[in-house]
BAKE-651182 format. One record per residue (C-alpha): residue in one letter; x, y, z. Coordinates in steps of 0.02 Angstrom, whole numbers, plus 32768, in hexadecimal, padded with zeros to 4 digits. Layout:
% BAKE-651182
('a', (X, Y, Z)) ...
//
This chain:
% BAKE-651182
('x', (5613, F039, 9AD2)) ('x', (5644, F0EB, 9AB0)) ('x', (55F8, F14D, 9A42)) ('x', (56A2, F1A1, 9A15)) ('x', (56D5, F0EF, 99CD)) ('x', (56A9, F0A0, 9912)) ('x', (5678, EFF6, 990B)) ('x', (56AE, EF80, 9895)) ('x', (563A, EF03, 985A)) ('x', (567C, EE51, 97FB)) ('x', (5611, EDDD, 97BB)) ('x', (5659, ED38, 97EC)) ('x', (55CF, ECA9, 979D)) ('x', (5571, EC8E, 96F7)) ('x', (54CF, ECA6, 96BA)) ('x', (548A, EBF1, 96B5)) ('x', (5400, EBB4, 9728)) ('x', (53F6, EC7E, 9746)) ('x', (5340, ECBD, 9780)) ('x', (530C, ED57, 970F)) ('x', (52F4, EDD4, 9795)) ('x', (53B8, EDB8, 97D4)) ('x', (53D9, EDC0, 9720)) ('x', (538F, EE59, 9707)) ('x', (53EB, EE9E, 979C)) ('x', (5488, EE67, 9748)) ('x', (546E, EEAC, 96A0)) ('x', (543B, EF53, 96F9)) ('x', (54DF, EF3A, 9751)) ('x', (5534, EF3B, 96AD)) ('x', (5579, EE99, 96E4)) ('x', (5547, EE1D, 964C)) ('x', (55ED, EDB9, 9659)) ('x', (5640, ED53, 96CC)) ('x', (56E3, EDB8, 9709)) ('x', (56AA, EE62, 96DB)) ('x', (56BD, EF02, 9772)) ('x', (566A, EF9E, 977F)) ('x', (567C, F01C, 9803)) ('x', (55F0, F07A, 9854)) ('x', (55B8, F0F2, 98DE)) ('x', (556D, F085, 9972)) ('x', (54C0, F0C8, 9968)) ('x', (5427, F07A, 99A8)) ('x', (53EB, F03E, 9909)) ('x', (5489, F007, 98CB)) ('x', (5490, EF9F, 9982)) ('x', (53F3, EF53, 9954)) ('x', (5411, EF21, 98C4)) ('x', (54A8, EED0, 9900)) ('x', (544F, EE68, 997C)) ('x', (53D5, EE16, 9915)) ('x', (546A, EDD2, 989B)) ('x', (54F1, EDBA, 9925)) ('x', (5501, ECFE, 98E4)) ('x', (5544, ED31, 983E)) ('x', (55B3, EDB8, 986E)) ('x', (5639, EDF8, 98ED)) ('x', (565A, EEAA, 9924)) ('x', (56B7, EF18, 99AA)) ('x', (5706, EFB6, 99AC)) ('x', (57A1, EFE7, 993A)) ('x', (5839, F03E, 9970)) ('x', (588C, F0C5, 990C)) ('x', (5926, F069, 98C3)) ('x', (58A4, EFD6, 988E)) ('x', (582C, F078, 9824)) ('x', (58C0, F0A1, 97E1)) ('x', (5901, F008, 979F)) ('x', (584E, EFD6, 974D)) ('x', (584B, F094, 9706)) ('x', (58EF, F089, 96A0)) ('x', (58D9, EFC3, 9677)) ('x', (585B, F007, 9610)) ('x', (5889, F0A6, 95DC)) ('x', (5831, F118, 9627)) ('x', (58A0, F1C0, 9664)) ('x', (582D, F1F6, 96E1)) ('x', (585A, F231, 9794)) ('x', (583C, F1A4, 9807)) ('x', (5846, F218, 98A3)) ('x', (57C2, F278, 984D)) ('x', (5760, F1E6, 9823)) ('x', (577C, F1AF, 98EC)) ('x', (5722, F24A, 991D)) ('x', (5690, F264, 989C)) ('x', (567B, F1D9, 984A)) ('x', (5674, F186, 97A1)) ('x', (5623, F219, 9721)) ('x', (55B0, F1F3, 968D)) ('x', (564F, F202, 95FE)) ('x', (56A0, F168, 9665)) ('x', (5613, F102, 9676)) ('x', (5621, F0DC, 95B5)) ('x', (56B8, F075, 95F1)) ('x', (565D, F00A, 9655)) ('x', (5662, EF71, 9687)) ('x', (5710, EF4E, 969A)) ('x', (5750, EEB2, 9655)) ('x', (57D0, EE43, 96C0)) ('x', (5822, EDAC, 96B5)) ('x', (57FD, ED18, 970E)) ('x', (584F, ED30, 97AC)) ('x', (590C, ECD9, 97CC)) ('x', (58F1, EC52, 9845)) ('x', (582A, EC3D, 981C)) ('x', (57B7, EC7D, 9896)) ('x', (5782, EC20, 992D)) ('x', (56DF, EBE6, 98FA)) ('x', (5658, EC22, 98A6)) ('x', (55D0, EBB6, 98F7)) ('x', (55F2, EC00, 99B6)) ('x', (55E5, EC92, 99FE)) ('x', (567F, ECF9, 9A4C)) ('x', (564A, ECD7, 9AF8)) ('x', (5662, EC24, 9ACE)) ('x', (5702, EC1B, 9A82)) ('x', (56C4, EC4F, 99D1)) ('x', (56B9, ECDF, 995B)) ('x', (5619, ED15, 994A)) ('x', (55DC, EDBC, 99A4)) ('x', (5613, EE35, 9A09)) ('x', (56DF, EE29, 9A21)) ('x', (56F7, EED5, 9A5B)) ('x', (57B8, EF0F, 9A3A)) ('x', (57F0, EE62, 99F3)) ('x', (579D, EE8E, 9955)) ('x', (582D, EEF4, 9922)) ('x', (58A4, EE5D, 9934)) ('x', (582B, EDFB, 98C4)) ('x', (5823, EE8C, 984E)) ('x', (58EA, EE9C, 9845)) ('x', (58EF, EDCA, 981F)) ('x', (585F, EE05, 978D)) ('x', (58C7, EE88, 9727)) 
//
């Protein structure tokens, strides 16, 4: 993954039967509810956190157009190009997580990984089409 790209992380599954360590990781990522979305830089620590809760989230690199639509939907008047270059500042973190609608035409599957035809795990650039269906 490139360091210049930002990651969009969307929580796909609920909390019933979640192990305590995974629930704590989701809480630290601020993904408390299903269909919540956060934007983050792909640092080593965050990638490790995503790998530990990969069965409950989907993530991938977000494009400028998708980020712009997310920011407009949530009433943030920041310049999305500066966000793509510099990342998220502390003032904007209070706006996270973004609350999204369930995707139109649904998820492929919330029980299978992307490799097996589902919606869990690393989606790459396909995350943009999912977020566009949710905005």
